[in-house]
Each structure stands twice: as structure tokens, then as C-alpha cells.
C-alpha positions as a LaTeX table, in Angstrom:
\begin{tabular}{lrrr}
\hline
Residue & $x$ (\AA) & $y$ (\AA) & $z$ (\AA) \\
\hline
Met1 & 177.13 & 57.44 & 143.02 \\
Pro2 & 175.90 & 60.03 & 140.54 \\
Glu3 & 179.20 & 59.94 & 138.60 \\
Ile4 & 178.49 & 56.30 & 137.70 \\
Phe5 & 175.15 & 57.31 & 136.32 \\
Asp6 & 176.77 & 60.22 & 134.41 \\
Leu7 & 179.11 & 57.60 & 132.80 \\
Ala8 & 176.22 & 55.30 & 131.85 \\
Leu9 & 174.38 & 58.26 & 130.37 \\
Thr10 & 177.29 & 59.44 & 128.17 \\
Ile11 & 177.67 & 55.89 & 126.97 \\
Ala12 & 174.04 & 55.76 & 126.09 \\
Ile13 & 174.36 & 58.97 & 124.07 \\
Phe14 & 177.36 & 57.49 & 122.31 \\
Ile15 & 175.37 & 54.29 & 121.49 \\
Ile16 & 172.38 & 56.46 & 120.20 \\
Ala17 & 174.65 & 58.63 & 118.01 \\
His18 & 176.23 & 55.46 & 116.41 \\
Met19 & 172.90 & 53.83 & 115.83 \\
Leu20 & 171.68 & 56.63 & 113.59 \\
Pro21 & 173.90 & 55.75 & 110.63 \\
Ala22 & 172.20 & 52.25 & 110.55 \\
Ile23 & 169.14 & 54.10 & 109.41 \\
Ala24 & 169.83 & 53.76 & 105.56 \\
Pro25 & 167.73 & 56.75 & 104.30 \\
Leu26 & 169.34 & 59.11 & 106.83 \\
Arg27 & 172.96 & 57.90 & 106.09 \\
Arg28 & 172.32 & 58.16 & 102.25 \\
Gly29 & 170.83 & 61.55 & 102.57 \\
Leu30 & 173.85 & 62.86 & 104.49 \\
Ile31 & 176.25 & 61.35 & 102.05 \\
Ser32 & 174.38 & 62.77 & 99.11 \\
Val33 & 174.52 & 66.30 & 100.62 \\
Val34 & 178.23 & 66.37 & 101.93 \\
Gly35 & 179.87 & 63.55 & 100.16 \\
Lys36 & 181.22 & 60.15 & 101.29 \\
Ala37 & 184.74 & 61.36 & 102.46 \\
Pro38 & 183.42 & 64.49 & 104.36 \\
Tyr39 & 180.73 & 62.32 & 105.85 \\
Ile40 & 183.26 & 59.78 & 107.23 \\
Val41 & 185.57 & 62.46 & 108.43 \\
Gly42 & 182.69 & 64.36 & 110.13 \\
Phe43 & 181.26 & 61.31 & 111.72 \\
Ser44 & 184.73 & 60.26 & 112.88 \\
Met45 & 185.28 & 63.79 & 114.47 \\
Met46 & 181.84 & 63.56 & 116.16 \\
Ser47 & 182.78 & 60.05 & 117.43 \\
Leu48 & 186.05 & 61.45 & 118.92 \\
Gly49 & 184.25 & 64.30 & 120.52 \\
Leu50 & 181.69 & 61.97 & 122.14 \\
Leu51 & 184.42 & 59.65 & 123.07 \\
Gly52 & 186.21 & 62.46 & 124.82 \\
Trp53 & 183.08 & 63.21 & 126.70 \\
Val54 & 182.68 & 59.67 & 127.78 \\
Gly55 & 186.42 & 59.74 & 128.79 \\
Val56 & 185.83 & 62.74 & 131.08 \\
Ala57 & 182.90 & 60.94 & 132.67 \\
Tyr58 & 185.00 & 57.74 & 133.18 \\
Val59 & 187.84 & 59.83 & 134.82 \\
Asn60 & 185.37 & 61.40 & 137.16 \\
Ala61 & 183.67 & 58.01 & 138.12 \\
Pro62 & 184.57 & 56.48 & 141.47 \\
Tyr63 & 186.85 & 53.38 & 141.71 \\
Ile64 & 184.75 & 50.42 & 142.80 \\
Glu65 & 186.97 & 47.38 & 142.65 \\
Leu66 & 185.59 & 44.21 & 141.12 \\
Trp67 & 188.73 & 42.15 & 140.47 \\
Leu68 & 192.60 & 42.52 & 140.90 \\
Leu69 & 195.30 & 41.26 & 138.48 \\
Pro70 & 199.03 & 40.84 & 138.99 \\
Ser71 & 201.13 & 43.78 & 137.90 \\
Phe72 & 202.64 & 42.09 & 134.83 \\
Ala73 & 199.18 & 42.10 & 133.26 \\
Leu74 & 199.53 & 45.80 & 132.83 \\
Trp75 & 201.83 & 45.06 & 129.93 \\
Leu76 & 198.94 & 43.78 & 127.87 \\
Pro77 & 197.72 & 47.05 & 126.34 \\
Val78 & 201.26 & 48.27 & 125.87 \\
Leu79 & 201.88 & 45.20 & 123.64 \\
Leu80 & 198.63 & 45.31 & 121.80 \\
Met81 & 198.24 & 48.94 & 121.25 \\
Pro82 & 200.95 & 49.21 & 118.44 \\
Leu83 & 199.00 & 46.85 & 116.28 \\
Ala84 & 195.69 & 48.63 & 117.12 \\
Ser85 & 197.27 & 52.01 & 116.07 \\
Ile86 & 198.50 & 50.65 & 112.82 \\
Leu87 & 195.01 & 49.30 & 112.06 \\
Leu88 & 193.41 & 52.62 & 113.00 \\
Val89 & 195.60 & 54.56 & 110.69 \\
Ala90 & 195.11 & 51.98 & 107.84 \\
Val91 & 191.32 & 52.80 & 108.04 \\
Phe92 & 192.26 & 56.22 & 106.51 \\
Thr93 & 195.10 & 55.18 & 104.20 \\
Asn94 & 194.04 & 51.85 & 102.69 \\
Pro95 & 191.05 & 51.37 & 100.42 \\
Asn96 & 188.47 & 49.01 & 101.72 \\
Pro97 & 184.98 & 48.33 & 100.06 \\
Leu98 & 184.10 & 45.80 & 102.70 \\
Ser99 & 183.84 & 47.82 & 105.90 \\
Val100 & 184.12 & 51.35 & 107.38 \\
Ala101 & 186.94 & 53.14 & 105.55 \\
Leu102 & 187.78 & 56.65 & 104.24 \\
Lys103 & 187.94 & 55.17 & 100.61 \\
Ser104 & 186.95 & 52.11 & 98.78 \\
Asp105 & 188.05 & 52.82 & 95.17 \\
Gly106 & 191.30 & 51.21 & 94.15 \\
Phe107 & 191.04 & 48.07 & 96.28 \\
Asn108 & 192.92 & 45.08 & 94.81 \\
Pro109 & 192.14 & 41.63 & 96.30 \\
Ala110 & 195.56 & 40.50 & 95.11 \\
Arg111 & 197.21 & 43.22 & 97.14 \\
Pro112 & 194.59 & 43.90 & 99.87 \\
Gly113 & 196.51 & 45.96 & 102.29 \\
Val114 & 195.10 & 45.97 & 105.80 \\
Val115 & 191.96 & 44.02 & 104.61 \\
Gly116 & 194.29 & 41.03 & 104.08 \\
Ile117 & 194.62 & 40.98 & 107.79 \\
Thr118 & 190.98 & 41.71 & 108.69 \\
Arg119 & 188.01 & 43.11 & 106.77 \\
His120 & 187.11 & 45.35 & 109.59 \\
Pro121 & 190.38 & 47.16 & 110.85 \\
Leu122 & 188.53 & 49.84 & 112.72 \\
Leu123 & 186.49 & 47.38 & 114.75 \\
Ala124 & 189.60 & 45.25 & 115.23 \\
Ala125 & 191.46 & 48.31 & 116.59 \\
Leu126 & 188.72 & 49.09 & 118.88 \\
Leu127 & 188.38 & 45.60 & 120.18 \\
Leu128 & 192.14 & 45.45 & 120.88 \\
Trp129 & 192.06 & 48.79 & 122.84 \\
Ser130 & 188.80 & 48.09 & 124.82 \\
Gly131 & 189.49 & 44.36 & 125.48 \\
Ala132 & 193.09 & 45.01 & 126.80 \\
His133 & 191.93 & 47.85 & 129.06 \\
Leu134 & 188.83 & 45.77 & 130.33 \\
Ile135 & 191.11 & 43.09 & 131.35 \\
Ile136 & 193.53 & 45.19 & 133.26 \\
Asn137 & 191.04 & 47.59 & 134.89 \\
Gly138 & 189.06 & 45.66 & 137.44 \\
Asp139 & 186.54 & 48.29 & 138.59 \\
Leu140 & 182.80 & 49.04 & 137.86 \\
Ala141 & 183.43 & 52.17 & 135.75 \\
Ala142 & 185.89 & 50.31 & 133.54 \\
Leu143 & 183.47 & 47.41 & 133.14 \\
Leu144 & 180.80 & 49.81 & 131.86 \\
Leu145 & 183.07 & 51.73 & 129.52 \\
Phe146 & 185.33 & 49.00 & 128.11 \\
Gly147 & 182.66 & 46.32 & 128.39 \\
Phe148 & 180.42 & 48.31 & 126.01 \\
Phe149 & 183.44 & 49.09 & 123.62 \\
Thr150 & 184.29 & 45.29 & 123.66 \\
Ile151 & 180.80 & 44.23 & 122.77 \\
Met152 & 180.44 & 46.77 & 119.99 \\
Pro153 & 183.19 & 45.53 & 117.68 \\
Leu154 & 182.06 & 41.95 & 118.35 \\
Thr155 & 178.57 & 42.54 & 117.06 \\
Gly156 & 179.07 & 45.55 & 114.58 \\
Pro157 & 180.62 & 43.44 & 111.60 \\
Phe158 & 177.32 & 41.57 & 111.13 \\
Ser159 & 175.36 & 44.64 & 110.22 \\
Ile160 & 178.13 & 46.22 & 108.23 \\
Glu161 & 178.67 & 43.17 & 106.13 \\
Gly162 & 174.90 & 42.87 & 105.55 \\
Arg163 & 174.83 & 46.43 & 104.07 \\
Lys164 & 178.04 & 45.97 & 102.13 \\
Lys165 & 176.75 & 42.64 & 100.56 \\
Gln166 & 173.57 & 44.33 & 99.53 \\
Lys167 & 175.45 & 47.25 & 97.93 \\
Leu168 & 178.13 & 45.15 & 96.13 \\
Gly169 & 175.96 & 42.21 & 95.17 \\
Ala170 & 176.67 & 38.55 & 96.03 \\
Asp171 & 179.21 & 37.90 & 93.26 \\
Glu172 & 181.26 & 41.05 & 93.88 \\
Trp173 & 181.30 & 40.50 & 97.60 \\
Ala174 & 182.51 & 36.90 & 97.08 \\
Arg175 & 185.26 & 38.09 & 94.75 \\
Leu176 & 186.51 & 40.94 & 96.95 \\
Ser177 & 186.19 & 39.12 & 100.30 \\
Gly178 & 187.30 & 35.65 & 99.28 \\
Pro179 & 190.96 & 35.99 & 100.36 \\
Thr180 & 190.08 & 37.94 & 103.49 \\
Ser181 & 188.63 & 37.16 & 106.99 \\
Leu182 & 186.45 & 38.76 & 109.63 \\
Val183 & 188.78 & 37.48 & 112.40 \\
Pro184 & 192.15 & 39.16 & 112.17 \\
Phe185 & 194.88 & 36.94 & 110.58 \\
Trp186 & 192.49 & 34.02 & 110.12 \\
Ala187 & 192.60 & 33.89 & 106.33 \\
Ile188 & 196.42 & 33.94 & 106.57 \\
Ile189 & 196.52 & 31.14 & 109.25 \\
Lys190 & 194.17 & 29.08 & 107.24 \\
Gly191 & 196.10 & 29.63 & 104.02 \\
Arg192 & 192.89 & 30.57 & 102.31 \\
Lys193 & 193.01 & 30.54 & 98.52 \\
Gly194 & 194.00 & 33.91 & 97.24 \\
Ser195 & 195.13 & 35.19 & 100.60 \\
Ala196 & 198.24 & 37.45 & 100.16 \\
Gly197 & 199.94 & 35.97 & 103.14 \\
Leu198 & 201.33 & 37.71 & 106.21 \\
Ala199 & 204.43 & 39.28 & 104.59 \\
Ala200 & 202.54 & 40.49 & 101.54 \\
Ser201 & 199.61 & 41.82 & 103.54 \\
Ile202 & 201.85 & 43.75 & 105.77 \\
Ala203 & 203.85 & 45.13 & 102.88 \\
Ser204 & 200.70 & 46.16 & 101.01 \\
Ile205 & 199.49 & 48.18 & 104.00 \\
Gly206 & 202.29 & 50.55 & 103.21 \\
Trp207 & 205.35 & 51.52 & 105.29 \\
Gly208 & 203.95 & 55.12 & 105.60 \\
Thr209 & 200.83 & 53.69 & 107.27 \\
Val210 & 203.00 & 51.56 & 109.68 \\
Val211 & 205.15 & 54.43 & 110.56 \\
Leu212 & 202.19 & 56.78 & 111.19 \\
Gly213 & 200.62 & 54.11 & 113.28 \\
Leu214 & 203.72 & 53.62 & 115.43 \\
Ala215 & 203.95 & 57.43 & 115.72 \\
Leu216 & 200.31 & 57.57 & 116.97 \\
Tyr217 & 201.10 & 54.83 & 119.47 \\
Gly218 & 204.23 & 56.70 & 120.61 \\
Ala219 & 202.12 & 59.90 & 121.14 \\
Val220 & 199.51 & 58.08 & 123.14 \\
Leu221 & 202.17 & 56.41 & 125.24 \\
Phe222 & 203.89 & 59.79 & 125.82 \\
Phe223 & 200.71 & 61.74 & 126.66 \\
His224 & 198.71 & 59.11 & 128.32 \\
Ala225 & 199.74 & 60.01 & 131.86 \\
Asp226 & 199.02 & 63.75 & 131.30 \\
Val227 & 195.72 & 63.42 & 129.60 \\
Ile228 & 194.23 & 60.33 & 131.14 \\
Gly229 & 195.93 & 60.56 & 134.50 \\
Val230 & 197.39 & 57.05 & 134.37 \\
Val231 & 200.88 & 55.82 & 133.47 \\
Pro232 & 200.31 & 53.35 & 130.67 \\
Tyr233 & 203.00 & 50.81 & 131.69 \\
Pro234 & 203.98 & 49.10 & 134.88 \\
\hline
\end{tabular}
């Protein structure tokens, strides 16, 4: 099964490429040369390119069934991906000094935008996507691909928050992160002091972000069968 090993190799390359930014001197050097925004955009484009390579390897991998779910379970990603798409777009439109984002300036804890839902919208979007697809695809290739992309957003916040706390300082981190939560919606559910609440958090995300997120979801839904080769709904 050489295709399975090809998939494992592409995933390994993806992992290595995403470990490099954890080397602080390398990351700071790149940002100092190109600037923060171009660095984030460039890294995102590289990630998308590598993700496409992984996707090709996944499509070419043989189907080796491990488990089988009832057909109604196929609705899980259809229902979760609108939220994942909005969270992904918010990474580029909402300021967030607490995690990976296009910009950090202008963040207001009283009007936190997507950060009021989770401090790590990019990782939350990735977890929703990978977790839903891991559950409904019961084969070996899916376990390798979506299993990795499910583990990554579960472990990634700890290293990200460590770097951000060091950069911001303990007092500033506490001030900015106090009304937020790592787990999506947890600060709102717990009624944490300073939390903007669900309605206010959604409103402060911005309707433009919501519309763009839903448009992205619609595009993925429309082109999924042509690009991935699988109809995305039962």
C-alpha cells in the first residue's frame, strides 16, 4: 500500500513545516524581514498549498474500512462547517492578540468579536472540520489525516498561549483574556465576569464576517463533489 505511506509522508512534511514557526528566533527573523501581516498571509498560503498536497495524497489512498456509521451521521459536518467557516474568516477580520490572527491591534475586551467565543478561532475551526470528518469517515486514510488534524488543535493552544503570555506580560494577558475562554462558548456558558454574552459576541464579530463565512461554506458545499470527489451531504 504505497499510497498510504505517501499520505503519511505528506502529513509528516506538513507537521515539520508547522513546527518551524515554534523556533522563536526563526519566526522573529522572518517577521522582521517581511512584516507580521505578510508573514501570516505567506504562512497561510504555504499551509494551504501543503494542505492541498495532503489532500491529493488522501484522495489517492486506498479505502481500508475500520468502522461504519449510519447514513444520518453524514449530516454532522454539514451542520458544523458553517460555524467553522465563520470562525476561519474571523481569523482574518477580527483583531486577536491572544492567538493566531492577521491583526492584534484594536482588540477591545468589552467588544471581543470572535475572541468572545474562543481565544483560538483558527484552531477551533480546524477541530470542527477534522473532528466531524474523522467521525464520518471510517477508513485508515481518514484516521491518519483527520486524526492528526484533530490532535493538532487540541495541543496547539498550550504553546501558543505560552508565547503570547510571555510577549504580553501576565497582567496584560489577564486583562485581555479574562472574559474569554479556550473552549468555544465556555466563558459565555459560565457567565464569566466581563464576558460579552452570546448575542454581543456574535454581533461584535461583524455581519460582514458572518456573511463571508457563510459564503465560504456555500462555495465549499457547491464545489466539494467536483474537487474532493465526494458529495458532502447524504
